[in-house]
N, C-alpha and C positions, 0 to 999 in steps of 0.2 A: 514197778516204780514209774509214776507219771513223767512224761517228758518234760523238760524245762521250757518254760515260755520264753521266746526270743524278745529281747528288748528292742524297741524302735525308738531311738532318740533323734529328735530332729532340732537342729539350731535354727531359731527364728530370729530375724533381725527386724526390730520395730523401732524406728526413729532413733537411731543411734544408740540402741541398747540390745545386747544379745541375751536371750533368755531360753530356757529349755522347755520342751514339750515331750512328754514321754508317752509312748503307746505301748500297751500291754495286752493284747495287741491294740492297734488304733491308738487314737490321741486321747490321753486322760489329762485334763488340765490341773496342775498342782495348786495347792493353796498356798498363800504368801502372807507372812507376818512382816509388816513394814517396819522400818527403823523405829527406835523408841522416840517418844516425845521429850526432847531435850530442852531445858530452859535456855533462854538467851545467854550466849556465851559472854563471859567477861573478856574484853579485848584490850583493856589498858589497866595498868596498875601504878600507883604512887610508889616510887622508891626512895628509901631513906638515905640516899647518897647524892653528892652533888653530880651534875652532868658528867664532868670529867672523870670522876671515880667510877660512876656507872658504866660510862663508855669503855673504860678499860677493862672492866670485867666482862661486858659483853663480847668484846673482841676476843678475849681469851677463851670464852665458851664456845664461840663460832669457830675458833681455830682447833680446839680440842675435839669438836664434834665433826670436823671435817666438812663443815658447809662450804658450798662454793659461793663466794661473793661476786655478785654481778655489778652492783653500783654501791657506792658508799660516799657520803658527805658528812664529815663530822660537824661542820659548821651548823647545818640543818638538822643533823641527828638522824638523817635517813639512811637505811640500809636495805638493800635488796638481795636476797639469797635464794639459791636452788636448794631443794632438799629431796630426799627419798626416804622412804619408811615402810613399816609393815602396815599394809591396808587394814588387816584385821584389829590392830591396836588403835588406829586413829579415825576410822570411819565405820559407819553403820549402814549396811546396804540391805538389811532385812534378811530374812531366810524362807526360802522355798521349801515345802514338804510334799514329797512323794511317797504315799502310803496306800498300797493295795495288796493283793495276794502275792504278787511277784517282786514288788519293790518296797523298800523301807529306807527312804533316804531323807536327810535333812541337809539342805544345800544353802550354805552361807555364801552369799555373793562376794564378800570381802575376804574369803578365806580360800585355801587350796582345797581341791576335791579331786579324788582320783578313785573310780569304782566302776566295775562292770564295763570297762572300755571307754568310759567318759572321763575326761580330765578337765579341770577348771583351774585357773589361776588368776590372782588379782595383784596388780603392781600399783603402788602409790608413789607419784613424785608431784612436784609443783614448785611454786615460788611463794616467798613470804616477804611482805614489806613490814619493816621495823622502824619505829619512829621514837627517838628520845629527845625530849625537851625539858629544859629547867623549869622548875617551879620556884624554888628559892635557892639560897647558896648551898643548902644542904639537902635539897630534895629535887626530884625529877619525876617525869611522867613517861612511862614505857608503854608503847602500843604495838600491836600486831595485827596484821590482816593477811589472811593465807588463801591462796588459790590451790585447790585440790584438783589433781588429775588422777582419775582411776582407770587403769587399763585393765580390761578382763579378757581372758582367752579361754574359749571352750572348744574341745575337739573330741570327737568320737572315733576311735580307731584311726587317728590321723587326719581326719577331715573336720574342718571347722573354721574358726576364724577368731578375730579379736576386735574389740571396740573400746572407745574412750568415753568417760563421763567427767565433765568438768563443773566444779562448783566452788563457792567460796565460804569463808567463815560465816556461820549462821545461815548458810544457804542449803539447798537441796539441788541435786540433779533432777532435771525435768525432761521427760521424753514422752511426747504425746503418743498414747496408744499403748505404751510399754507399762508393764505392772511393777516391775521392780525400779527402785531408785535408791540413792544414796545420800547420806548427810554426814558432816563431821560430828564427832562425839565429845569434842573440846579438849582432848588430851593434848593434842600438838599445840594448841593455843597455850594452854597452861605450861607446857615444857619451855615454850618460848619466853612467856612471862616471868619464869623463875630465874631466867639467866642472870639479871643483875644482882640477884640475892645469893647466887652460888658462885663462890671463887673456886676455880679448878685447882686441884692439889699440886699440879705440875707447874 
């Protein structure tokens, strides 16, 4: 029975991004599928409700979903909230592929990964600016702009580190010299924009 080849996993930090190089033995550079090419996001919607009614529905949704409100001004219609969520649901960071005689991995940067002594996790949080303005007595406009903060952590047998990637709606994380990057997929923007149209049951 042939001896198992020992994996050599090195964490490399390149301009605020941690990625993985695997040696089997030595360093074998992985292939990388970047995030999908998403169309520009819709960041505002017309709501068939007066500002007063839409404001009440938005407030109920924020309370139901346990958002932390930092700033609020009903007169101007401005709301700033903190949020957290599942990175793999709301952002696309691409996928690294490691395939050779000893390793067969597909490594999604926005997901959790734990294999052969290597663990990876991704956490998402950030802030959202919401703005509700009247259009007519029975309609209003609701807009959203989101700041994404993705914190990734990679460890091999307890040794490693973490790093943070920051980007906005319709933006991407940019790291000079690093291969991996992230961008929003639009799901979080859509979730926020649906708030004035969804009245919580409670």
